[in-house]
Backbone atoms as SQL, in Angstrom:
CREATE TABLE atoms (id INTEGER PRIMARY KEY, chain TEXT, resi INTEGER, resn TEXT, atom TEXT, x REAL, y REAL, z REAL);
INSERT INTO atoms VALUES
  (1, 'A', 1, 'UNK', 'N', -90.385, -181.656, 126.942),
  (2, 'A', 1, 'UNK', 'CA', -92.005, -182.435, 127.054),
  (3, 'A', 1, 'UNK', 'C', -91.420, -183.934, 127.091),
  (4, 'A', 2, 'UNK', 'N', -90.494, -184.469, 126.379),
  (5, 'A', 2, 'UNK', 'CA', -90.249, -185.916, 126.383),
  (6, 'A', 2, 'UNK', 'C', -89.689, -186.289, 127.848),
  (7, 'A', 3, 'UNK', 'N', -89.105, -185.337, 128.348),
  (8, 'A', 3, 'UNK', 'CA', -88.400, -185.695, 129.500),
  (9, 'A', 3, 'UNK', 'C', -89.285, -185.718, 130.701),
  (10, 'A', 4, 'UNK', 'N', -90.374, -184.858, 130.555),
  (11, 'A', 4, 'UNK', 'CA', -91.614, -184.823, 131.688),
  (12, 'A', 4, 'UNK', 'C', -92.253, -185.972, 131.486),
  (13, 'A', 5, 'UNK', 'N', -92.488, -186.527, 130.228),
  (14, 'A', 5, 'UNK', 'CA', -93.168, -187.782, 130.011),
  (15, 'A', 5, 'UNK', 'C', -92.510, -189.046, 130.445),
  (16, 'A', 6, 'UNK', 'N', -91.215, -189.033, 130.212),
  (17, 'A', 6, 'UNK', 'CA', -90.460, -190.024, 130.896),
  (18, 'A', 6, 'UNK', 'C', -90.458, -190.200, 132.138),
  (19, 'A', 7, 'UNK', 'N', -90.520, -189.156, 132.817),
  (20, 'A', 7, 'UNK', 'CA', -90.641, -189.101, 134.373),
  (21, 'A', 7, 'UNK', 'C', -91.892, -188.941, 135.108),
  (22, 'A', 8, 'UNK', 'N', -92.909, -189.007, 134.306),
  (23, 'A', 8, 'UNK', 'CA', -94.437, -188.991, 134.782),
  (24, 'A', 8, 'UNK', 'C', -94.637, -190.205, 135.777),
  (25, 'A', 9, 'UNK', 'N', -94.396, -191.404, 135.620),
  (26, 'A', 9, 'UNK', 'CA', -94.506, -192.498, 136.160),
  (27, 'A', 9, 'UNK', 'C', -93.890, -192.321, 137.548),
  (28, 'A', 10, 'UNK', 'N', -92.439, -192.147, 137.526),
  (29, 'A', 10, 'UNK', 'CA', -91.887, -192.073, 139.043),
  (30, 'A', 10, 'UNK', 'C', -92.399, -191.080, 139.635),
  (31, 'A', 11, 'UNK', 'N', -92.682, -189.864, 139.404),
  (32, 'A', 11, 'UNK', 'CA', -93.437, -188.781, 139.748),
  (33, 'A', 11, 'UNK', 'C', -94.719, -189.293, 140.621),
  (34, 'A', 12, 'UNK', 'N', -95.394, -190.106, 139.689),
  (35, 'A', 12, 'UNK', 'CA', -96.731, -190.401, 140.346),
  (36, 'A', 12, 'UNK', 'C', -96.621, -191.604, 141.266),
  (37, 'A', 13, 'UNK', 'N', -95.541, -192.234, 141.423),
  (38, 'A', 13, 'UNK', 'CA', -94.917, -193.226, 142.557),
  (39, 'A', 13, 'UNK', 'C', -94.855, -192.426, 143.735),
  (40, 'A', 14, 'UNK', 'N', -94.000, -191.452, 143.629),
  (41, 'A', 14, 'UNK', 'CA', -93.549, -190.371, 144.688),
  (42, 'A', 14, 'UNK', 'C', -94.612, -189.823, 145.192),
  (43, 'A', 15, 'UNK', 'N', -95.725, -189.499, 144.613),
  (44, 'A', 15, 'UNK', 'CA', -96.871, -188.942, 145.130),
  (45, 'A', 15, 'UNK', 'C', -97.453, -190.029, 145.934),
  (46, 'A', 16, 'UNK', 'N', -97.562, -191.293, 145.638),
  (47, 'A', 16, 'UNK', 'CA', -98.256, -192.348, 146.365),
  (48, 'A', 16, 'UNK', 'C', -97.604, -192.521, 147.603),
  (49, 'A', 17, 'UNK', 'N', -96.042, -192.230, 147.552),
  (50, 'A', 17, 'UNK', 'CA', -95.304, -192.658, 148.772),
  (51, 'A', 17, 'UNK', 'C', -95.582, -191.311, 149.677),
  (52, 'A', 18, 'UNK', 'N', -95.728, -190.149, 149.368),
  (53, 'A', 18, 'UNK', 'CA', -96.080, -189.004, 150.003),
  (54, 'A', 18, 'UNK', 'C', -97.519, -189.268, 150.866),
  (55, 'A', 19, 'UNK', 'N', -98.230, -189.820, 149.936),
  (56, 'A', 19, 'UNK', 'CA', -99.642, -190.115, 150.588),
  (57, 'A', 19, 'UNK', 'C', -99.478, -191.073, 151.727),
  (58, 'A', 20, 'UNK', 'N', -98.567, -192.178, 151.558),
  (59, 'A', 20, 'UNK', 'CA', -98.471, -193.069, 152.665),
  (60, 'A', 20, 'UNK', 'C', -98.026, -192.546, 153.826),
  (61, 'A', 21, 'UNK', 'N', -96.993, -191.799, 153.636),
  (62, 'A', 21, 'UNK', 'CA', -96.230, -191.138, 154.817),
  (63, 'A', 21, 'UNK', 'C', -97.391, -190.023, 155.576),
  (64, 'A', 22, 'UNK', 'N', -98.064, -189.535, 154.741),
  (65, 'A', 22, 'UNK', 'CA', -99.169, -188.716, 155.608),
  (66, 'A', 22, 'UNK', 'C', -99.983, -189.493, 156.386),
  (67, 'A', 23, 'UNK', 'N', -100.539, -190.748, 155.838),
  (68, 'A', 23, 'UNK', 'CA', -101.202, -191.651, 156.473),
  (69, 'A', 23, 'UNK', 'C', -100.684, -192.286, 157.748),
  (70, 'A', 24, 'UNK', 'N', -99.239, -192.456, 157.597),
  (71, 'A', 24, 'UNK', 'CA', -98.266, -193.175, 158.820),
  (72, 'A', 24, 'UNK', 'C', -98.400, -192.034, 159.930),
  (73, 'A', 25, 'UNK', 'N', -97.803, -190.902, 159.461),
  (74, 'A', 25, 'UNK', 'CA', -97.616, -189.886, 160.682),
  (75, 'A', 25, 'UNK', 'C', -98.823, -189.180, 161.170),
  (76, 'A', 26, 'UNK', 'N', -99.800, -189.178, 160.313),
  (77, 'A', 26, 'UNK', 'CA', -101.002, -188.533, 161.265),
  (78, 'A', 26, 'UNK', 'C', -102.085, -189.565, 162.031),
  (79, 'A', 27, 'UNK', 'N', -101.613, -190.949, 161.887),
  (80, 'A', 27, 'UNK', 'CA', -102.094, -191.846, 162.680),
  (81, 'A', 27, 'UNK', 'C', -103.695, -192.001, 162.437),
  (82, 'A', 28, 'UNK', 'N', -103.984, -192.140, 161.003),
  (83, 'A', 28, 'UNK', 'CA', -105.610, -191.899, 160.710),
  (84, 'A', 28, 'UNK', 'C', -106.014, -193.536, 160.649),
  (85, 'A', 29, 'UNK', 'N', -107.270, -193.663, 160.886),
  (86, 'A', 29, 'UNK', 'CA', -107.711, -194.932, 161.086),
  (87, 'A', 29, 'UNK', 'C', -108.610, -195.167, 159.470),
  (88, 'A', 30, 'UNK', 'N', -108.545, -194.158, 158.751),
  (89, 'A', 30, 'UNK', 'CA', -109.251, -194.244, 157.229),
  (90, 'A', 30, 'UNK', 'C', -108.535, -194.911, 156.494),
  (91, 'A', 31, 'UNK', 'N', -109.067, -195.878, 155.421),
  (92, 'A', 31, 'UNK', 'CA', -108.254, -196.565, 154.708),
  (93, 'A', 31, 'UNK', 'C', -108.606, -195.857, 153.164),
  (94, 'A', 32, 'UNK', 'N', -109.108, -194.681, 153.137),
  (95, 'A', 32, 'UNK', 'CA', -108.720, -193.962, 151.927),
  (96, 'A', 32, 'UNK', 'C', -107.498, -193.629, 151.439),
  (97, 'A', 33, 'UNK', 'N', -106.523, -192.962, 152.498),
  (98, 'A', 33, 'UNK', 'CA', -105.630, -192.819, 152.088),
  (99, 'A', 33, 'UNK', 'C', -104.591, -193.995, 151.525),
  (100, 'A', 34, 'UNK', 'N', -104.746, -195.235, 152.166),
  (101, 'A', 34, 'UNK', 'CA', -104.132, -196.329, 151.655),
  (102, 'A', 34, 'UNK', 'C', -104.791, -196.760, 150.096),
  (103, 'A', 35, 'UNK', 'N', -105.908, -196.416, 150.062),
  (104, 'A', 35, 'UNK', 'CA', -106.589, -196.953, 148.848),
  (105, 'A', 35, 'UNK', 'C', -106.078, -195.955, 147.625),
  (106, 'A', 36, 'UNK', 'N', -106.047, -194.695, 147.961),
  (107, 'A', 36, 'UNK', 'CA', -105.663, -193.607, 146.996),
  (108, 'A', 36, 'UNK', 'C', -104.158, -193.828, 146.658),
  (109, 'A', 37, 'UNK', 'N', -103.390, -194.102, 147.688),
  (110, 'A', 37, 'UNK', 'CA', -101.729, -194.200, 147.471),
  (111, 'A', 37, 'UNK', 'C', -101.652, -195.362, 146.549),
  (112, 'A', 38, 'UNK', 'N', -102.460, -196.517, 146.947),
  (113, 'A', 38, 'UNK', 'CA', -102.121, -197.761, 146.046),
  (114, 'A', 38, 'UNK', 'C', -102.613, -197.533, 144.660),
  (115, 'A', 39, 'UNK', 'N', -103.550, -196.904, 144.255),
  (116, 'A', 39, 'UNK', 'CA', -104.156, -196.868, 143.076),
  (117, 'A', 39, 'UNK', 'C', -103.049, -195.765, 142.249),
  (118, 'A', 40, 'UNK', 'N', -102.640, -194.791, 142.884),
  (119, 'A', 40, 'UNK', 'CA', -101.602, -193.887, 142.274),
  (120, 'A', 40, 'UNK', 'C', -100.300, -194.547, 142.076),
  (121, 'A', 41, 'UNK', 'N', -100.027, -195.423, 142.926),
  (122, 'A', 41, 'UNK', 'CA', -98.806, -196.241, 142.717),
  (123, 'A', 41, 'UNK', 'C', -98.685, -196.973, 141.572),
  (124, 'A', 42, 'UNK', 'N', -99.859, -197.953, 141.493),
  (125, 'A', 42, 'UNK', 'CA', -99.973, -198.779, 140.376),
  (126, 'A', 42, 'UNK', 'C', -100.163, -198.301, 139.103),
  (127, 'A', 43, 'UNK', 'N', -100.923, -197.106, 138.950),
  (128, 'A', 43, 'UNK', 'CA', -101.170, -196.098, 137.618),
  (129, 'A', 43, 'UNK', 'C', -99.734, -195.639, 137.269),
  (130, 'A', 44, 'UNK', 'N', -98.911, -195.322, 138.515),
  (131, 'A', 44, 'UNK', 'CA', -97.645, -194.664, 138.059),
  (132, 'A', 44, 'UNK', 'C', -96.703, -195.665, 137.677),
  (133, 'A', 45, 'UNK', 'N', -96.827, -196.959, 138.110),
  (134, 'A', 45, 'UNK', 'CA', -95.843, -198.184, 137.565),
  (135, 'A', 45, 'UNK', 'C', -96.488, -198.509, 136.245),
  (136, 'A', 46, 'UNK', 'N', -97.551, -198.690, 135.778),
  (137, 'A', 46, 'UNK', 'CA', -97.908, -199.048, 134.454),
  (138, 'A', 46, 'UNK', 'C', -97.562, -197.764, 133.434),
  (139, 'A', 47, 'UNK', 'N', -97.786, -196.392, 133.938),
  (140, 'A', 47, 'UNK', 'CA', -97.642, -195.242, 133.051),
  (141, 'A', 47, 'UNK', 'C', -95.960, -195.268, 132.817),
  (142, 'A', 48, 'UNK', 'N', -95.166, -195.713, 133.544),
  (143, 'A', 48, 'UNK', 'CA', -93.720, -195.401, 133.361),
  (144, 'A', 48, 'UNK', 'C', -93.350, -196.599, 132.594),
  (145, 'A', 49, 'UNK', 'N', -94.157, -197.710, 132.503),
  (146, 'A', 49, 'UNK', 'CA', -93.551, -198.879, 131.569),
  (147, 'A', 49, 'UNK', 'C', -94.370, -198.684, 130.112),
  (148, 'A', 50, 'UNK', 'N', -95.375, -197.955, 130.273),
  (149, 'A', 50, 'UNK', 'CA', -96.040, -197.662, 128.877),
  (150, 'A', 50, 'UNK', 'C', -95.393, -196.639, 128.076),
  (151, 'A', 51, 'UNK', 'N', -95.344, -195.467, 128.611),
  (152, 'A', 51, 'UNK', 'CA', -94.543, -194.137, 128.101),
  (153, 'A', 51, 'UNK', 'C', -92.876, -194.529, 127.636),
  (154, 'A', 52, 'UNK', 'N', -92.214, -195.174, 128.632),
  (155, 'A', 52, 'UNK', 'CA', -91.043, -195.512, 128.071),
  (156, 'A', 52, 'UNK', 'C', -90.880, -196.372, 126.795),
  (157, 'A', 53, 'UNK', 'N', -91.723, -197.315, 126.721),
  (158, 'A', 53, 'UNK', 'CA', -92.011, -198.214, 125.489),
  (159, 'A', 53, 'UNK', 'C', -92.263, -197.291, 124.386),
  (160, 'A', 54, 'UNK', 'N', -93.131, -196.311, 124.610),
  (161, 'A', 54, 'UNK', 'CA', -93.694, -195.396, 123.472),
  (162, 'A', 54, 'UNK', 'C', -92.700, -194.353, 122.966),
  (163, 'A', 55, 'UNK', 'N', -91.872, -193.977, 123.794),
  (164, 'A', 55, 'UNK', 'CA', -91.054, -192.769, 123.463),
  (165, 'A', 55, 'UNK', 'C', -89.650, -193.211, 122.886),
  (166, 'A', 56, 'UNK', 'N', -89.276, -194.586, 123.434),
  (167, 'A', 56, 'UNK', 'CA', -87.993, -194.792, 122.689),
  (168, 'A', 56, 'UNK', 'C', -88.066, -195.551, 121.552);
């Protein structure tokens, strides 16, 4: 369980990157992909920082 919590932040960042790739390859003109990817990546970044401080 600790291993999953330590990797939760980078997993969320990868999900954000996948959403950005979907936006790029579908040539969508909607900004919802960009907004959701940005929010997920920022939350994943802070999740990574805070969980690693608490676990170690």
